[in-house]
Structures are given as structure tokens and as C-alpha cells.
Phi, psi and omega in degrees: 000108181274111187243136186227135166254132192219099168283106191277353181066120181302159180285106181231111181304336180292351177286355175062234183295342178262013175298155188307316181303331179277346182259348189302314182298322180292321177298311181299316180298317182296317181291316181294323183287330183261335175052056178295157179280318184222136178232131170257113180263144170235161179064036181267115174280161186306317181289335175289321176298318177300317180295318178300316182294325178285328189268331185256077187293342180275359188236147160268145182232126187235151178133172179207177186287166188262353184279176184302326181261017179068016175268189173083196185298145187231147163255121187240159170239128172252136179219149183294129183300322187273352187257332189221150168255136178271122178266325186197145172213149175210151168243126179236152182275140177278095188189170174293345180235076191297339179268001181264109182304136177084359184282162184205169176276156170295147181081005179266162173294181177287357182271122169297150178233143183229167170226133174257132180239136179223139176254125183243156171242128180271184184291343176266012177064029175262139181262143173208166181234150178235134176237134180231132184214166175224105185282164186297147185268351181239323189268108178296316179295325178295321178295315179298312179299321181296317180291323174299317180297315181298315181294323178291325177297316180297320186266007182288331182289153178300321176240116182279119177288148173308143186216155173238132177239125184222167172146187175264109185265354180051036178212143179278156177305137178089350179289150191298330183292346177275353185304324181303335180297334186242019180299148185300328182293343179249009188297333184296340181286341182065033183294139179209157176278107182278001177243024185300333183261016188287330191086185186292151182243318180273127184224359177052052181058041174077013184266348179225159171300135186292144180237138180277106174233359178252143188216155163230117175254145178222145178282178186295348180285351182247134176257126182275134180249009180130166178221155186216142170265138173271105185261028186302131177203127180230124179054040178080003177259121181270158178294330177190177173277357169244146167281124171303145188240121184249136172237133177262117188239149169247126180274111187264342188296000000 
């Protein structure tokens, strides 16, 4: 199962030659050439979501915006039409009131943050879930609270389905806000960073040394076969200001 987390970088004209219209062909080429099974996108504006749906004909793309009216920036999941059946999906807000659109934690930036969760069935009729999120860029406590919320959401069911958690966490490996992922109450899941050896992901279009703030975590039902950064760049145009991060997984459950 080729799984990718991809902060696609919002469409910002101030990015100059790396503005989204100049990157679209490279994005499409990279996805088509590697043919991942599941992609978690972050920073997708509505017109970018429309373009992804028009351009990636082999995928269904699910999710919606984070604002009060469900507009605005989106965290999306793309999955291969021929490989999986979708059983259930939800987008919840990272806040004390997760069903209230636009809500947020205290100490968070002005940006609402969401997590999209989807339950899939593979060709062997096995169920698993994928969660994709983009944590706050300023509030450390908001990031910690969000990860606690996500882990409790995953473990709330009587039977916890195997799961993959991915996204832009806006935190470096080892920082305290990542601690909820490894709390003793969730230890039975065997969650681990299957991209721990990837190296840095955020590089600001090659202007800074890359920093690892993007992750793919998988529970013990998945065996990791390696991870790869997509370092695509043509004529000085990067695929994004983050390197998309791929993990090759085998679903053992």
C-alpha cells in the first residue's frame, strides 16, 4: 500500500515561479508516475480541490473546508477507485467541540484545524482507517491537545480498526506535543513513525535546510517496507514547499 502525505502548499501568487499554476503539471506528473494508493493532502483551497478532482481520474477525493460554512482550506484524502471501497468518512474540528464547524482550541492561531477520517475496505475485504490532519502552526498546546483528541477518537470504538495517521504536524521529531501519540493508554496499538528515516520535509522551496514536520504513523497491523521523499523540481520549480512523503506499507491484519 503506497501511502503519501502531501502538503501541496496553498495557491499564493507571492510564491512567484513556485506559485500553484506553475506547479500543477509537476504535481500531476509526480502522482501519475508513482501511482500511490492513498494520498493525504493538506493546504488545499477550493479551486485546487476542483483541479485535483479533474486531473486525477484514477482517484476519488473526499473532504471539505475548515471554516464555519465548510469553505476554505481543506485536508483531503485521495484513494484509488479500483483498490478500495469507502465505508465511512467524517471531518471533525480539532477543538473541545469537534462537531462545531470553525471551532478551535485556546492558544491556537486564528486558523481552524481539522482531521479527516475514512474507513476503507481493501480487495481482501479487510477494513482499516486513514486519518489526515494539519496541526496548528503556532500553538504548541493546540498541537498537543489535537493529537490527544485524534488518538481518543481512534480508540473510542469498542473494536479499534487498524489505522494510519498522516499529515503536517508542524512539530519536529521528539518535541513534547507529539507525546500523546505514544501515551501508555494507547500503547496497545503499536503506533510508530514509519517515516522516521525520511529526513527533512519542509524546505520553503529550497531556501532553508529541510526540517521534518510531516509524518506517516501506522499501527502494528502495518509492516513498513521503506519511505521516500518526492524531491521533484524542474527548472527551479518545486512540487511544493514540502517534499511529499511516501511510505510503502503491507497490511497484515
